[in-house]
Every structure is written in structure tokens, then in C-alpha cells.
TIMI-841333 format. One record per residue: residue in one letter; x, y, z of N, C-alpha, C, CB in turn. Coordinates in Angstrom, 3 decimals, decimal comma, padded with zeros to 6 digits, always signed. Each point is the difference from the previous one (the first is absolute). Last residue first. Glycine has a CB too. Layout:
res: A neast: X nnorth: Y nup: Z caeast: X canorth: Y caup: Z ceast: X cnorth: Y cup: Z cbeast: X cbnorth: Y cbup: Z $
...
***
This chain:
res: Y neast: +023,900 nnorth: -021,729 nup: +012,694 caeast: +000,993 canorth: -000,964 caup: +000,736 ceast: -000,491 cnorth: -001,456 cup: -000,234 cbeast: +000,566 cbnorth: +001,771 cbup: +001,897 $
res: L neast: -003,170 nnorth: +001,914 nup: -003,802 caeast: +001,474 canorth: +000,232 caup: -000,384 ceast: +000,857 cnorth: -001,057 cup: +000,660 cbeast: -000,336 cbnorth: +002,519 cbup: -000,212 $
res: P neast: -004,985 nnorth: -003,406 nup: -000,922 caeast: +000,934 canorth: +000,594 caup: +001,069 ceast: +001,361 cnorth: +000,147 cup: -000,646 cbeast: -001,252 cbnorth: -001,088 cbup: +001,994 $
res: M neast: -003,022 nnorth: +001,233 nup: -005,205 caeast: +000,834 canorth: -000,963 caup: +000,638 ceast: +000,992 cnorth: +000,624 cup: +000,925 cbeast: -000,303 cbnorth: -001,428 cbup: -001,922 $
res: L neast: -004,999 nnorth: +002,409 nup: -000,067 caeast: +001,357 canorth: +000,502 caup: +000,219 ceast: +000,767 cnorth: -000,916 cup: +000,728 cbeast: -000,740 cbnorth: +002,174 cbup: -000,050 $
res: E neast: -003,720 nnorth: -002,695 nup: -003,116 caeast: +000,589 canorth: -000,430 caup: +001,209 ceast: +001,386 cnorth: +000,614 cup: +000,005 cbeast: -001,366 cbnorth: -002,165 cbup: +000,121 $
res: T neast: -003,334 nnorth: +003,932 nup: -002,779 caeast: +001,367 canorth: -000,491 caup: -000,011 ceast: +000,447 cnorth: -000,515 cup: +001,343 cbeast: +000,476 cbnorth: +001,587 cbup: -001,795 $
res: Q neast: -004,754 nnorth: +000,354 nup: -001,711 caeast: +000,224 canorth: -000,618 caup: +001,245 ceast: +001,454 cnorth: -000,616 cup: -000,105 cbeast: -002,598 cbnorth: -000,470 cbup: +000,426 $
res: V neast: -001,018 nnorth: +003,858 nup: -003,292 caeast: +001,319 canorth: -000,337 caup: +000,148 ceast: +000,196 cnorth: -000,582 cup: +001,405 cbeast: +000,674 cbnorth: +001,768 cbup: -001,673 $
res: F neast: -004,884 nnorth: -000,375 nup: -002,232 caeast: +000,508 canorth: -000,493 caup: +001,342 ceast: +001,461 cnorth: -000,414 cup: -000,016 cbeast: -002,292 cbnorth: -000,789 cbup: +000,489 $
res: T neast: -001,478 nnorth: +004,192 nup: -003,205 caeast: +001,199 canorth: -000,785 caup: -000,117 ceast: +000,462 cnorth: -000,400 cup: +001,357 cbeast: +000,617 cbnorth: +001,151 cbup: -002,089 $
res: T neast: -005,558 nnorth: +000,501 nup: -000,288 caeast: +000,876 canorth: -000,151 caup: +001,162 ceast: +001,162 cnorth: -000,775 cup: -000,326 cbeast: -001,846 cbnorth: +000,154 cbup: +001,455 $
res: E neast: -001,375 nnorth: +003,216 nup: -004,583 caeast: +000,295 canorth: -001,356 caup: +000,340 ceast: +000,823 cnorth: +000,063 cup: +001,288 cbeast: -000,071 cbnorth: -000,809 cbup: -002,453 $
res: A neast: -001,516 nnorth: +004,618 nup: -000,295 caeast: -001,170 canorth: -000,669 caup: +000,685 ceast: +000,293 cnorth: -001,408 cup: +000,309 cbeast: -001,557 cbnorth: +001,462 cbup: -001,161 $
res: V neast: +005,284 nnorth: +000,404 nup: -001,805 caeast: -001,327 canorth: +000,841 caup: +000,306 ceast: -001,024 cnorth: -000,992 cup: +000,535 cbeast: +000,385 cbnorth: +001,773 cbup: -001,919 $
res: E neast: +004,756 nnorth: -003,186 nup: +002,521 caeast: -000,916 canorth: +000,174 caup: -001,132 ceast: -001,231 cnorth: +000,813 cup: +000,553 cbeast: +000,784 cbnorth: -002,262 cbup: -001,187 $
res: V neast: +004,696 nnorth: +001,371 nup: +002,461 caeast: -001,312 canorth: +000,190 caup: +000,605 ceast: -000,819 cnorth: +000,419 cup: -001,328 cbeast: +000,812 cbnorth: +000,766 cbup: +002,620 $
res: N neast: +004,079 nnorth: -003,515 nup: -001,719 caeast: -000,859 canorth: +000,690 caup: -000,870 ceast: -001,308 cnorth: +000,205 cup: +000,679 cbeast: +001,150 cbnorth: -000,927 cbup: -001,965 $
res: V neast: +004,229 nnorth: +000,164 nup: +003,810 caeast: -001,415 canorth: -000,480 caup: +000,006 ceast: -000,742 cnorth: +000,946 cup: -000,983 cbeast: +000,066 cbnorth: -000,917 cbup: +002,507 $
res: N neast: +005,398 nnorth: -000,844 nup: -000,964 caeast: -000,970 canorth: +000,923 caup: -000,786 ceast: -001,283 cnorth: -000,497 cup: +000,048 cbeast: +001,627 cbnorth: +000,677 cbup: -001,491 $
res: Q neast: +002,249 nnorth: -001,472 nup: +005,410 caeast: -000,632 canorth: -000,489 caup: -001,282 ceast: -000,733 cnorth: +001,135 cup: -000,534 cbeast: -000,229 cbnorth: -002,377 cbup: +000,721 $
res: I neast: +003,566 nnorth: +000,753 nup: +003,833 caeast: -000,300 canorth: +001,085 caup: -001,077 ceast: -000,512 cnorth: -000,616 cup: -001,183 cbeast: +001,753 cbnorth: +001,449 cbup: +000,781 $
res: R neast: -000,565 nnorth: -002,551 nup: +004,845 caeast: -000,545 canorth: -000,438 caup: -001,262 ceast: -000,357 cnorth: +001,129 cup: -000,860 cbeast: -000,808 cbnorth: -001,978 cbup: +001,058 $
res: T neast: +004,430 nnorth: +000,865 nup: +003,251 caeast: -000,892 canorth: +000,968 caup: -000,610 ceast: -000,476 cnorth: -000,629 cup: -001,372 cbeast: +001,225 cbnorth: +002,062 cbup: +001,172 $
res: N neast: +000,496 nnorth: -004,826 nup: +003,478 caeast: +000,322 canorth: +000,533 caup: -001,376 ceast: -001,109 cnorth: +000,901 cup: -000,560 cbeast: +001,344 cbnorth: -002,080 cbup: -000,433 $
res: Y neast: -000,834 nnorth: +001,933 nup: +005,807 caeast: -000,372 canorth: -000,842 caup: -001,119 ceast: +000,541 cnorth: +000,562 cup: -001,310 cbeast: -002,054 cbnorth: -000,706 cbup: +001,238 $
res: G neast: +002,645 nnorth: +002,937 nup: +003,087 caeast: +000,278 canorth: -001,461 caup: +000,371 ceast: -000,403 cnorth: -001,031 cup: -001,142 cbeast: -000,416 cbnorth: +000,660 cbup: +002,479 $
res: I neast: -002,134 nnorth: +003,922 nup: -002,325 caeast: +001,337 canorth: -000,133 caup: +000,555 ceast: +000,112 cnorth: -001,547 cup: +000,370 cbeast: +000,116 cbnorth: +002,559 cbup: +000,942 $
res: R neast: -003,114 nnorth: -001,262 nup: -005,042 caeast: -000,202 canorth: +000,022 caup: +001,432 ceast: +001,328 cnorth: -000,222 cup: +000,597 cbeast: -002,354 cbnorth: -000,824 cbup: -000,116 $
res: S neast: -000,403 nnorth: +002,026 nup: -005,010 caeast: +001,134 canorth: -000,314 caup: +000,770 ceast: -000,347 cnorth: +000,063 cup: +001,537 cbeast: +001,487 cbnorth: +000,897 cbup: -001,910 $
res: I neast: -003,150 nnorth: -000,571 nup: -003,703 caeast: -000,547 canorth: -000,506 caup: +001,309 ceast: +001,308 cnorth: -000,265 cup: +000,881 cbeast: -002,268 cbnorth: -001,157 cbup: -001,084 $
res: Q neast: +000,947 nnorth: +003,973 nup: -003,858 caeast: +000,997 canorth: -000,478 caup: +000,946 ceast: -000,619 cnorth: -000,373 cup: +001,339 cbeast: +001,687 cbnorth: +001,421 cbup: -001,136 $
res: L neast: -003,029 nnorth: -000,277 nup: -004,465 caeast: -000,469 canorth: -000,317 caup: +001,351 ceast: +001,122 cnorth: -000,610 cup: +000,852 cbeast: -002,318 cbnorth: -000,356 cbup: -000,919 $
res: S neast: +001,308 nnorth: +003,517 nup: -003,939 caeast: +000,949 canorth: -000,846 caup: +000,731 ceast: -000,371 cnorth: -000,058 cup: +001,453 cbeast: +001,800 cbnorth: +000,570 cbup: -001,608 $
res: Y neast: -005,232 nnorth: +000,041 nup: -002,797 caeast: +000,646 canorth: +000,555 caup: +001,219 ceast: +001,161 cnorth: -000,973 cup: +000,423 cbeast: -002,249 cbnorth: +001,149 cbup: +000,782 $
res: S neast: -001,450 nnorth: +000,136 nup: -005,196 caeast: +000,952 canorth: -000,922 caup: +000,592 ceast: +000,730 cnorth: +000,664 cup: +001,138 cbeast: +000,255 cbnorth: -001,167 cbup: -002,177 $
res: G neast: -005,545 nnorth: +002,164 nup: +000,646 caeast: +001,431 canorth: +000,122 caup: -000,566 ceast: +000,793 cnorth: -001,041 cup: +000,680 cbeast: -000,113 cbnorth: +002,501 cbup: -000,445 $
res: P neast: -004,806 nnorth: +000,294 nup: +001,482 caeast: +000,506 canorth: -001,094 caup: -000,751 ceast: +001,418 cnorth: +000,205 cup: -000,480 cbeast: -002,294 cbnorth: -000,458 cbup: -000,651 $
res: R neast: +000,704 nnorth: +002,849 nup: +005,109 caeast: -000,265 canorth: +000,303 caup: -001,416 ceast: +000,509 cnorth: -001,393 cup: -000,692 cbeast: +000,337 cbnorth: +002,844 cbup: +000,136 $
res: L neast: -001,708 nnorth: -003,441 nup: +004,965 caeast: +000,968 canorth: +000,546 caup: -000,830 ceast: -000,454 cnorth: +000,236 cup: -001,459 cbeast: +001,599 cbnorth: -001,096 cbup: +001,498 $
res: K neast: -002,709 nnorth: -000,362 nup: +004,055 caeast: -000,680 canorth: +000,374 caup: -001,235 ceast: +000,924 cnorth: +000,769 cup: -000,892 cbeast: -002,170 cbnorth: +000,047 cbup: +001,179 $
res: L neast: +003,112 nnorth: -003,874 nup: +002,938 caeast: +000,194 canorth: +001,264 caup: -000,543 ceast: -000,805 cnorth: +000,163 cup: -001,215 cbeast: +002,195 cbnorth: +000,075 cbup: +000,953 $
res: E neast: -001,280 nnorth: -003,276 nup: +003,836 caeast: -000,877 canorth: +000,093 caup: -001,217 ceast: +000,232 cnorth: +001,475 cup: -000,507 cbeast: -001,875 cbnorth: -001,796 cbup: +000,856 $
res: L neast: +004,518 nnorth: -001,953 nup: +002,718 caeast: -000,257 canorth: +001,383 caup: -000,501 ceast: -000,799 cnorth: -000,111 cup: -001,250 cbeast: +002,124 cbnorth: +000,911 cbup: +000,982 $
res: P neast: +000,159 nnorth: -003,794 nup: +003,780 caeast: -000,743 canorth: -000,064 caup: -001,303 ceast: -000,447 cnorth: +001,452 cup: -000,380 cbeast: -000,848 cbnorth: -002,448 cbup: +000,491 $
res: T neast: +004,913 nnorth: +002,996 nup: +000,552 caeast: -000,884 canorth: -001,086 caup: -000,356 ceast: -000,792 cnorth: -000,421 cup: +001,305 cbeast: +001,631 cbnorth: -000,805 cbup: -001,929 $
res: S neast: +000,182 nnorth: +005,965 nup: +001,067 caeast: +000,490 canorth: -001,336 caup: +000,369 ceast: -001,105 cnorth: -001,003 cup: -000,240 cbeast: +001,579 cbnorth: +000,957 cbup: +001,728 $
res: G neast: -000,346 nnorth: +004,110 nup: -004,011 caeast: -000,563 canorth: -000,548 caup: +001,054 ceast: +000,577 cnorth: -001,385 cup: +000,361 cbeast: -001,944 cbnorth: +001,348 cbup: -000,597 $
res: K neast: +003,353 nnorth: +001,808 nup: -002,897 caeast: -001,465 canorth: +000,141 caup: -000,005 ceast: -000,706 cnorth: -000,489 cup: +001,312 cbeast: +000,148 cbnorth: -000,288 cbup: -002,499 $
res: V neast: +004,826 nnorth: +002,383 nup: +000,284 caeast: -000,516 canorth: -000,861 caup: +000,978 ceast: -001,528 cnorth: +000,177 cup: -000,003 cbeast: +002,160 cbnorth: +000,109 cbup: +001,379 $
res: T neast: +001,081 nnorth: +000,796 nup: -005,694 caeast: -000,679 canorth: +000,713 caup: +001,075 ceast: -000,770 cnorth: -001,051 cup: +000,943 cbeast: -000,250 cbnorth: +002,133 cbup: -001,577 $
res: G neast: +002,844 nnorth: -003,194 nup: -002,536 caeast: +000,851 canorth: +000,747 caup: +000,945 ceast: -000,633 cnorth: +000,771 cup: +001,093 cbeast: +001,407 cbnorth: +000,128 cbup: -001,805 $
res: D neast: -003,827 nnorth: -002,944 nup: -001,405 caeast: +000,751 canorth: +000,902 caup: -000,787 ceast: +000,833 cnorth: +000,929 cup: +000,966 cbeast: -001,791 cbnorth: -000,115 cbup: -001,902 $
res: I neast: -000,922 nnorth: -002,527 nup: +004,812 caeast: -000,368 canorth: -000,016 caup: -001,427 ceast: +000,717 cnorth: +001,118 cup: -000,674 cbeast: -002,250 cbnorth: -000,991 cbup: +000,460 $
res: T neast: +002,459 nnorth: -002,213 nup: +004,401 caeast: +000,393 canorth: +001,202 caup: -000,698 ceast: -000,375 cnorth: -000,084 cup: -001,544 cbeast: +001,917 cbnorth: +000,306 cbup: +001,738 $
res: V neast: -002,766 nnorth: -002,635 nup: +003,487 caeast: -000,373 canorth: -000,072 caup: -001,390 ceast: +000,373 cnorth: +001,272 cup: -000,582 cbeast: -001,840 cbnorth: -001,572 cbup: +000,369 $
res: T neast: +003,174 nnorth: -001,478 nup: +004,315 caeast: -000,071 canorth: +001,331 caup: -000,548 ceast: -000,294 cnorth: -000,221 cup: -001,481 cbeast: +001,632 cbnorth: +001,064 cbup: +001,734 $
res: A neast: -003,118 nnorth: -004,745 nup: +002,023 caeast: +001,143 canorth: +000,467 caup: -000,787 ceast: -000,357 cnorth: +001,426 cup: -000,672 cbeast: +000,728 cbnorth: -002,542 cbup: -000,458 $
res: G neast: -003,497 nnorth: -000,451 nup: +003,399 caeast: +000,756 canorth: +001,226 caup: +000,505 ceast: +001,139 cnorth: +000,426 cup: -000,753 cbeast: -000,663 cbnorth: -000,626 cbup: +002,074 $
res: S neast: -000,947 nnorth: -004,561 nup: -001,933 caeast: -000,643 canorth: +001,237 caup: -000,176 ceast: +000,743 cnorth: +001,062 cup: +000,599 cbeast: -002,051 cbnorth: -001,082 cbup: -000,088 $
res: P neast: +004,665 nnorth: -003,450 nup: -001,544 caeast: -000,866 canorth: +000,515 caup: +001,031 ceast: -000,746 cnorth: +001,371 cup: -000,352 cbeast: +001,587 cbnorth: -001,195 cbup: +001,595 $
res: I neast: -001,992 nnorth: -000,625 nup: -004,880 caeast: +000,202 canorth: -000,909 caup: +001,111 ceast: +001,542 cnorth: +000,368 cup: +000,360 cbeast: -001,832 cbnorth: -002,038 cbup: -000,784 $
res: S neast: -002,067 nnorth: +005,112 nup: -002,106 caeast: +001,244 canorth: -000,620 caup: +000,169 ceast: -000,010 cnorth: -000,937 cup: +001,267 cbeast: +001,088 cbnorth: +002,011 cbup: -001,173 $
res: D neast: -004,292 nnorth: +001,237 nup: -002,740 caeast: +000,056 canorth: -000,679 caup: +001,194 ceast: +001,372 cnorth: -000,658 cup: +000,107 cbeast: -002,497 cbnorth: -000,322 cbup: -000,009 $
res: V neast: -000,669 nnorth: +004,104 nup: -003,135 caeast: +001,319 canorth: -000,557 caup: +000,300 ceast: -000,025 cnorth: -000,634 cup: +001,420 cbeast: +001,138 cbnorth: +001,755 cbup: -001,522 $
res: Q neast: -004,492 nnorth: +000,234 nup: -002,766 caeast: +000,032 canorth: -000,470 caup: +001,275 ceast: +001,329 cnorth: -000,760 cup: +000,256 cbeast: -002,524 cbnorth: -000,078 cbup: -000,021 $
res: L neast: +000,169 nnorth: +003,874 nup: -003,407 caeast: +001,144 canorth: -000,788 caup: +000,208 ceast: -000,074 cnorth: -000,395 cup: +001,446 cbeast: +001,381 cbnorth: +001,134 cbup: -001,812 $
res: T neast: -004,824 nnorth: +001,041 nup: -002,172 caeast: +000,305 canorth: -000,253 caup: +001,368 ceast: +001,223 cnorth: -000,964 cup: -000,022 cbeast: -002,484 cbnorth: +000,362 cbup: +000,803 $
res: G neast: +000,498 nnorth: +003,661 nup: -004,416 caeast: +000,054 canorth: -001,425 caup: +000,329 ceast: +000,384 cnorth: -000,196 cup: +001,454 cbeast: +000,609 cbnorth: -000,536 cbup: -002,367 $
res: V neast: -003,054 nnorth: +004,822 nup: -000,855 caeast: +001,101 canorth: -000,561 caup: +000,940 ceast: -000,213 cnorth: -001,457 cup: +000,052 cbeast: +000,172 cbnorth: +002,076 cbup: +001,458 $
res: V neast: -003,224 nnorth: +000,986 nup: -003,774 caeast: +001,303 canorth: +000,290 caup: -000,529 ceast: +001,145 cnorth: -000,507 cup: +000,801 cbeast: -001,003 cbnorth: +001,907 cbup: -000,955 $
res: L neast: -004,493 nnorth: -002,576 nup: -000,603 caeast: +000,839 canorth: -000,071 caup: +001,174 ceast: +001,357 cnorth: +000,101 cup: -000,587 cbeast: -001,568 cbnorth: -001,412 cbup: +001,466 $
res: P neast: -002,341 nnorth: +003,599 nup: -004,350 caeast: +000,658 canorth: -001,265 caup: +000,311 ceast: +000,899 cnorth: +000,172 cup: +001,202 cbeast: -000,093 cbnorth: -000,685 cbup: -002,404 $
res: R neast: -004,388 nnorth: +003,621 nup: +001,421 caeast: +001,472 canorth: +000,051 caup: -000,150 ceast: +000,622 cnorth: -001,321 cup: +000,446 cbeast: -000,021 cbnorth: +002,501 cbup: +000,378 $
res: W neast: -004,620 nnorth: -001,495 nup: +000,188 caeast: +000,185 canorth: -000,270 caup: -001,415 ceast: +001,644 cnorth: +000,148 cup: -000,391 cbeast: -002,612 cbnorth: +000,932 cbup: -000,476 $
res: P neast: +000,653 nnorth: -000,042 nup: +004,975 caeast: -000,150 canorth: -001,471 caup: -000,333 ceast: +000,277 cnorth: -000,297 cup: -001,439 cbeast: -001,689 cbnorth: -000,198 cbup: +001,765 $
res: D neast: +003,944 nnorth: +003,971 nup: +001,364 caeast: -000,898 canorth: +000,028 caup: -001,074 ceast: -000,260 cnorth: -001,537 cup: -000,451 cbeast: +000,860 cbnorth: +002,458 cbup: -000,724 $
res: S neast: +002,017 nnorth: -001,653 nup: +004,115 caeast: -001,033 canorth: +000,792 caup: +000,488 ceast: -001,092 cnorth: +000,122 cup: -001,098 cbeast: +001,638 cbnorth: +001,232 cbup: +001,538 $
res: N neast: +002,644 nnorth: -004,189 nup: -000,283 caeast: -000,892 canorth: -000,087 caup: -001,063 ceast: -001,342 cnorth: +000,749 cup: +000,357 cbeast: +001,117 cbnorth: -002,220 cbup: -000,696 $
res: V neast: +002,883 nnorth: +002,625 nup: +003,377 caeast: +000,465 canorth: -000,962 caup: -000,911 ceast: -000,943 cnorth: -000,157 cup: -001,168 cbeast: +001,144 cbnorth: -001,122 cbup: +001,854 $
res: R neast: -000,108 nnorth: +004,858 nup: +001,796 caeast: -000,939 canorth: -000,313 caup: -000,930 ceast: +000,474 cnorth: -001,040 cup: -001,014 cbeast: -000,885 cbnorth: +002,236 cbup: +000,378 $
res: R neast: +003,603 nnorth: -001,223 nup: +003,336 caeast: -001,256 canorth: +000,550 caup: +000,485 ceast: -001,210 cnorth: -000,332 cup: -000,960 cbeast: +001,365 cbnorth: +001,867 cbup: +001,124 $
res: P neast: +002,861 nnorth: -005,242 nup: -000,831 caeast: -000,185 canorth: +001,397 caup: -000,423 ceast: -001,468 cnorth: +000,440 cup: +000,466 cbeast: +001,669 cbnorth: -000,295 cbup: -002,105 $
res: V neast: +001,362 nnorth: -003,359 nup: +004,686 caeast: -001,052 canorth: +000,037 caup: -000,926 ceast: -000,305 cnorth: +001,387 cup: -000,389 cbeast: -000,868 cbnorth: -002,043 cbup: +000,916 $
res: N neast: +005,830 nnorth: +000,906 nup: +000,481 caeast: -001,314 canorth: +000,020 caup: +000,580 ceast: -001,065 cnorth: +000,113 cup: -001,082 cbeast: +000,945 cbnorth: +001,026 cbup: +002,070 $
res: G neast: +003,847 nnorth: -001,038 nup: -002,784 caeast: -000,422 canorth: -001,284 caup: +000,227 ceast: -001,448 cnorth: -000,031 cup: +000,671 cbeast: +002,489 cbnorth: -000,655 cbup: +000,171 $
res: T neast: +000,168 nnorth: +004,380 nup: -001,984 caeast: +000,180 canorth: -000,180 caup: +001,525 ceast: -000,416 cnorth: -001,408 cup: +000,328 cbeast: -000,473 cbnorth: +002,471 cbup: +000,552 $
res: D neast: +000,371 nnorth: -000,381 nup: -005,144 caeast: +001,162 canorth: -000,701 caup: +000,547 ceast: +000,237 cnorth: -000,128 cup: +001,442 cbeast: +000,843 cbnorth: +000,700 cbup: -001,921 $
res: F neast: -004,734 nnorth: +001,158 nup: -000,603 caeast: +000,232 canorth: -001,391 caup: -000,197 ceast: +001,260 cnorth: -000,554 cup: +000,613 cbeast: -001,250 cbnorth: +000,290 cbup: -002,002 $
res: N neast: -002,344 nnorth: +004,085 nup: +002,378 caeast: +001,340 canorth: -000,366 caup: +000,380 ceast: +000,187 cnorth: -001,499 cup: -000,154 cbeast: +000,109 cbnorth: +001,940 cbup: +001,583 $
res: E neast: -003,278 nnorth: +001,962 nup: -004,112 caeast: -000,073 canorth: -001,276 caup: +000,758 ceast: +001,385 cnorth: -000,402 cup: +000,308 cbeast: -002,125 cbnorth: -000,731 cbup: -001,092 $
res: G neast: +000,081 nnorth: +005,879 nup: +000,189 caeast: +000,817 canorth: -001,138 caup: -000,497 ceast: -000,181 cnorth: -001,105 cup: +000,936 cbeast: +001,684 cbnorth: +001,448 cbup: -001,077 $
res: G neast: -005,518 nnorth: +002,373 nup: +000,127 caeast: +001,167 canorth: -000,220 caup: +000,772 ceast: +000,716 cnorth: -001,341 cup: -000,299 cbeast: -001,081 cbnorth: +001,414 cbup: +001,719 $
res: F neast: -003,105 nnorth: +000,762 nup: -003,508 caeast: +001,110 canorth: -000,323 caup: -000,856 ceast: +001,301 cnorth: -000,231 cup: +000,884 cbeast: -001,093 cbnorth: +001,394 cbup: -001,944 $
res: Y neast: -002,923 nnorth: -000,210 nup: +004,240 caeast: -000,446 canorth: -001,022 caup: -001,008 ceast: +001,110 cnorth: -000,556 cup: -000,803 cbeast: -002,115 cbnorth: +001,135 cbup: -000,141 $
res: N neast: +002,750 nnorth: +002,598 nup: +003,039 caeast: -000,162 canorth: -001,301 caup: +000,804 ceast: -000,391 cnorth: -001,162 cup: -000,917 cbeast: -000,729 cbnorth: +001,320 cbup: +002,055 $
res: S neast: +001,099 nnorth: +002,917 nup: -003,885 caeast: +001,326 canorth: -000,300 caup: +000,347 ceast: -000,040 cnorth: -001,335 cup: +000,882 cbeast: +000,698 cbnorth: +002,576 cbup: -000,123 $
res: L neast: -004,700 nnorth: -000,579 nup: -001,323 caeast: +000,650 canorth: -000,580 caup: -001,107 ceast: +001,337 cnorth: -000,453 cup: +000,432 cbeast: -001,252 cbnorth: +001,395 cbup: -001,573 $
res: L neast: -001,310 nnorth: +000,882 nup: +004,823 caeast: -000,646 canorth: -001,301 caup: -000,494 ceast: +000,819 cnorth: -000,665 cup: -001,110 cbeast: -002,278 cbnorth: +000,938 cbup: +000,559 $
res: L neast: +003,684 nnorth: +003,357 nup: +000,807 caeast: +000,112 canorth: -001,003 caup: +001,067 ceast: -000,508 cnorth: -001,340 cup: -000,353 cbeast: -000,193 cbnorth: +001,788 cbup: +001,535 $
res: I neast: -000,670 nnorth: +001,829 nup: -004,468 caeast: +001,412 canorth: -000,419 caup: -000,024 ceast: +000,250 cnorth: -001,007 cup: +001,014 cbeast: +000,679 cbnorth: +002,152 cbup: -000,808 $
res: G neast: -005,005 nnorth: -000,266 nup: +000,932 caeast: +000,226 canorth: -000,857 caup: -001,191 ceast: +001,477 cnorth: -000,510 cup: -000,117 cbeast: -001,852 cbnorth: +001,309 cbup: -001,167 $
res: S neast: +000,887 nnorth: +001,948 nup: +004,451 caeast: -000,668 canorth: -001,415 caup: +000,476 ceast: +000,194 cnorth: -000,978 cup: -001,191 cbeast: -001,931 cbnorth: +001,112 cbup: +001,566 $
res: F neast: +003,270 nnorth: +003,385 nup: -002,443 caeast: +000,869 canorth: -000,591 caup: +000,970 ceast: -000,459 cnorth: -001,409 cup: +000,463 cbeast: +000,564 cbnorth: +002,328 cbup: +000,710 $
res: L neast: -003,358 nnorth: +000,219 nup: -003,472 caeast: +001,179 canorth: -000,383 caup: -000,716 ceast: +000,986 cnorth: -000,731 cup: +000,918 cbeast: -000,339 cbnorth: +001,951 cbup: -001,539 $
res: V neast: -003,524 nnorth: -000,077 nup: +003,453 caeast: -000,392 canorth: -001,127 caup: -000,826 ceast: +001,248 cnorth: -000,492 cup: -000,716 cbeast: -002,378 cbnorth: +000,883 cbup: -000,299 $
res: L neast: +002,943 nnorth: +002,955 nup: +002,924 caeast: -000,291 canorth: -001,163 caup: +000,865 ceast: -000,298 cnorth: -001,218 cup: -000,850 cbeast: -000,898 cbnorth: +001,510 cbup: +001,796 $
res: L neast: +001,360 nnorth: +002,660 nup: -004,061 caeast: +001,324 canorth: -000,475 caup: +000,366 ceast: -000,196 cnorth: -001,284 cup: +001,012 cbeast: +001,061 cbnorth: +002,532 cbup: -000,305 $
res: V neast: -004,968 nnorth: -000,334 nup: -001,104 caeast: +000,689 canorth: -000,634 caup: -001,242 ceast: +001,325 cnorth: -000,579 cup: +000,495 cbeast: -001,047 cbnorth: +001,689 cbup: -001,725 $
res: A neast: -001,405 nnorth: +000,840 nup: +004,916 caeast: -000,481 canorth: -001,276 caup: -000,281 ceast: +000,527 cnorth: -000,772 cup: -001,144 cbeast: -001,809 cbnorth: +000,871 cbup: +000,995 $
res: G neast: +003,392 nnorth: +003,424 nup: +000,018 caeast: +000,328 canorth: -000,847 caup: +000,993 ceast: -000,632 cnorth: -001,441 cup: -000,051 cbeast: +000,301 cbnorth: +002,095 cbup: +001,230 $
res: V neast: -001,479 nnorth: +001,360 nup: -004,255 caeast: +001,382 canorth: -000,329 caup: -000,291 ceast: +000,417 cnorth: -000,980 cup: +001,132 cbeast: +000,527 cbnorth: +002,306 cbup: -001,201 $
res: V neast: -004,696 nnorth: -000,386 nup: +001,727 caeast: -000,048 canorth: -000,972 caup: -001,108 ceast: +001,389 cnorth: -000,489 cup: -000,375 cbeast: -002,064 cbnorth: +001,110 cbup: -000,852 $
res: A neast: +001,552 nnorth: +002,094 nup: +004,276 caeast: -000,557 canorth: -001,338 caup: +000,434 ceast: +000,000 cnorth: -000,993 cup: -001,181 cbeast: -001,487 cbnorth: +001,154 cbup: +001,743 $
res: K neast: +002,842 nnorth: +003,245 nup: -002,556 caeast: +001,021 canorth: -000,674 caup: +000,892 ceast: -000,408 cnorth: -001,350 cup: +000,361 cbeast: +000,649 cbnorth: +002,124 cbup: +000,915 $
res: K neast: -003,739 nnorth: +000,717 nup: -003,295 caeast: +001,186 canorth: -000,459 caup: -000,782 ceast: +001,006 cnorth: -000,784 cup: +000,727 cbeast: -000,323 cbnorth: +001,907 cbup: -001,292 $
res: D neast: -003,168 nnorth: +000,162 nup: +003,761 caeast: -000,512 canorth: -001,137 caup: -000,848 ceast: +001,070 cnorth: -000,515 cup: -000,834 cbeast: -002,237 cbnorth: +000,925 cbup: -000,060 $
res: A neast: +003,131 nnorth: +002,980 nup: +002,316 caeast: -000,028 canorth: -001,198 caup: +000,942 ceast: -000,410 cnorth: -001,196 cup: -000,704 cbeast: -000,531 cbnorth: +001,399 cbup: +001,887 $
res: M neast: +000,307 nnorth: +002,680 nup: -004,194 caeast: +001,338 canorth: -000,347 caup: +000,111 ceast: +000,164 cnorth: -001,293 cup: +000,932 cbeast: +000,612 cbnorth: +002,511 cbup: -000,397 $
***
């Protein structure tokens, strides 16, 4: 009876360990934080699935908003999924700049703008 419990315990331990390993391997990549995903290209045969958006402004320190979500301040580099985004660059005392940008796979899109004072 004790041997049977030991075998069942070992099998459960192996199954639990396998589930933990698989859940870590297939864990989701978070692309909308603007941060570099944990596994951008962990498999060298899998194509790169993100592009880079570099945003800079004069003056620097402007707030960068992508599709309504604040991502940080200039100068800023973001890793994003390919696609079209609404980019807003704003700073207190300056006109807000709004434009659409396209991010392509494995390419860098540069946006540099000069914000004009309100007065």
C-alpha cells in the first residue's frame, strides 16, 4: 500500500511540474505596456512579430499617448505589434500634436516633432 501511494505521489509531482513548465512557456506576451515582451523571438525559426516606434519631441519630456493610453514621455522607444496607431504628443503650455502612425514588423518608425508654445 505504501508503494502505491509513493507512485501516485511521484506521478502527481511530475504532472504538476509539467503543468508549471507549460504554463510558463505559453505565458502571454504583454504588448500594450510599451515594454519589451519577455519572449520577442525565443524560437530562432519564428519570425519577429513586433516593430519599434521611436518618439522624440522638442522640447523633450512630452507625454506620449498611444490609442488613448499613456505610454511615457519623450524620448521614448516602444515595441508594438504591427498596425496603425493614434499617437498623441502633449506637454503643458504647448499645442498637442495628434497623428496616425504605422508600425511595421521588424522595422523602426521614427516620429520627431516640435511642439509650439501656446502663448
